[in-house]
Structures are given as structure tokens and as C-alpha cells.
C-alpha positions as CSV (number, residue, x, y, z in Angstrom):
1,X,-5.2,14.3,-0.1
2,X,-8.1,15.2,-2.3
3,X,-5.8,15.8,-5.3
4,X,-4.3,12.3,-4.9
5,X,-7.8,10.8,-4.6
6,X,-8.9,12.3,-7.9
7,X,-5.6,11.5,-9.6
8,X,-5.7,7.9,-8.4
9,X,-9.4,7.5,-9.4
10,X,-8.6,8.9,-12.9
11,X,-5.6,6.5,-13.3
12,X,-7.5,3.5,-12.1
13,X,-10.2,4.3,-14.6
14,X,-7.7,4.7,-17.5
15,X,-6.0,1.5,-16.5
16,X,-9.4,-0.3,-16.3
17,X,-8.8,-1.6,-12.9
18,X,-11.8,-3.3,-11.2
19,X,-13.4,-1.4,-8.4
20,X,-12.7,-4.0,-5.7
21,X,-8.9,-3.9,-6.6
22,X,-9.0,-0.1,-6.6
23,X,-10.6,-0.1,-3.1
24,X,-8.0,-2.6,-1.8
25,X,-5.1,-0.6,-3.1
26,X,-6.4,2.6,-1.7
27,X,-7.0,1.1,1.7
28,X,-3.4,-0.3,1.9
29,X,-1.9,3.0,0.5
30,X,-4.0,5.1,2.9
31,X,-2.8,3.0,5.8
32,X,0.8,3.3,4.7
33,X,0.5,7.0,4.3
34,X,-0.9,7.2,7.8
35,X,2.0,5.2,9.1
36,X,4.5,7.3,7.2
37,X,3.0,10.7,8.1
38,X,4.0,10.3,11.8
39,X,7.6,9.6,10.8
40,X,8.1,12.2,8.1
41,X,9.7,15.7,8.1
42,X,8.0,17.4,5.1
43,X,5.9,16.1,2.3
44,X,5.4,12.6,1.1
45,X,5.9,12.1,-2.6
46,X,3.7,9.5,-4.2
47,X,4.3,7.8,-7.5
48,X,1.8,5.4,-9.0
49,X,2.4,3.1,-12.0
50,X,0.7,0.1,-13.6
51,X,1.1,-2.5,-16.3
52,X,-1.5,-5.1,-17.3
53,X,-0.7,-7.2,-14.2
54,X,0.5,-5.0,-11.3
55,X,0.0,-1.6,-9.6
56,X,3.1,-0.1,-8.1
57,X,2.9,2.7,-5.5
58,X,6.1,4.4,-4.2
59,X,6.1,6.7,-1.2
60,X,9.3,8.8,-0.9
61,X,10.0,11.2,2.0
62,X,12.5,12.5,4.5
63,X,12.2,10.9,7.9
64,X,12.3,7.3,9.4
65,X,10.9,4.1,8.1
66,X,7.7,3.0,9.9
67,X,6.9,-0.5,11.0
68,X,4.7,-1.8,8.2
69,X,3.1,-5.2,7.9
70,X,5.0,-7.6,5.7
71,X,3.7,-8.6,2.3
72,X,0.4,-10.5,2.1
73,X,0.8,-13.8,4.0
74,X,-0.1,-17.1,2.2
75,X,-3.9,-17.6,2.1
76,X,-3.9,-20.7,4.2
77,X,-2.0,-18.9,7.0
78,X,-4.4,-15.9,6.9
79,X,-7.4,-18.2,7.1
80,X,-5.9,-20.1,10.1
81,X,-4.8,-16.9,11.9
82,X,-8.1,-15.2,11.2
83,X,-10.1,-18.1,12.5
84,X,-8.0,-18.4,15.7
85,X,-8.1,-14.7,16.4
86,X,-11.6,-14.0,15.1
87,X,-10.4,-11.5,12.5
88,X,-11.8,-13.0,9.3
89,X,-11.3,-10.5,6.5
90,X,-9.1,-8.1,8.4
91,X,-5.8,-9.9,8.1
92,X,-6.3,-10.7,4.4
93,X,-7.3,-7.2,3.5
94,X,-4.6,-4.8,4.5
95,X,-1.5,-6.1,2.8
96,X,0.3,-5.4,-0.5
97,X,1.6,-8.4,-2.4
98,X,5.2,-7.2,-2.1
99,X,6.7,-4.4,0.1
100,X,10.2,-3.0,-0.4
101,X,11.6,-0.5,2.2
102,X,14.9,1.4,1.8
103,X,16.5,4.3,3.5
104,X,19.7,6.3,2.7
105,X,20.2,8.4,5.7
106,X,16.8,10.1,6.3
107,X,15.7,9.7,2.6
108,X,13.2,6.9,2.8
109,X,11.3,5.0,0.1
110,X,8.6,2.4,0.4
111,X,7.4,0.5,-2.6
112,X,4.1,-1.4,-2.6
113,X,3.3,-3.9,-5.3
114,X,-0.2,-5.2,-5.9
115,X,-0.8,-8.1,-8.3
116,X,-4.1,-7.9,-10.2
């Protein structure tokens, strides 16, 4: 985990990604890794890429797909749900903008896309 932390921090710095975006991506990726870790048989391979507009994080592993939250809900839904359930800030914070899940047998892949 420490090697991924330093790698990600170095990449974020090279890509000139603002600190709040880096923190958001790390929180979501860390949560996804935690969800995946319980379902995996062996290591989780992580690929990170970026262009000027997006950060893509791909988790590949052998095991089962976990139940992950769907992509970020529309802002007005988040505000309404947050208000009703008293979770302001929580629901809006732990989502990727797009999530793709795929499995071929036990070879699983989860792609998280974050729009900057």
C-alpha cells in the first residue's frame, strides 16, 4: 500500500491535479480496494492513467465482483437524499463519476473514472 501511495502522489503531482481532487480519488480508490480485498484470491493489480480531463483507475484481480456504489448520483438527488437522511457530504463524496465492472470467470476488472 505504501508503494501505491507514493506512486499515486508522484503521478498526481506530475499531472498537476489539485489536492482536493487527489484526496477524493484516493478515498474512492481506497474504499474500492477495501471492498475488493475481501473478494480476491491473490494480488490486486492497479493501473492509473490521466489526460487533461479525467483520471482512470483500473483494479484487476482474481475473485468475485463486490457490490460497489453506482457512479455519482446527480447533485440534486444527493442533496435531497443527504438532507432526508442527515448525511450531508457523505453521499456526495464516495463516488466515481463512472464505474465499469466486468468479469470473465474469476478474472475481474473494475474501472473507475473521475472527471476533473
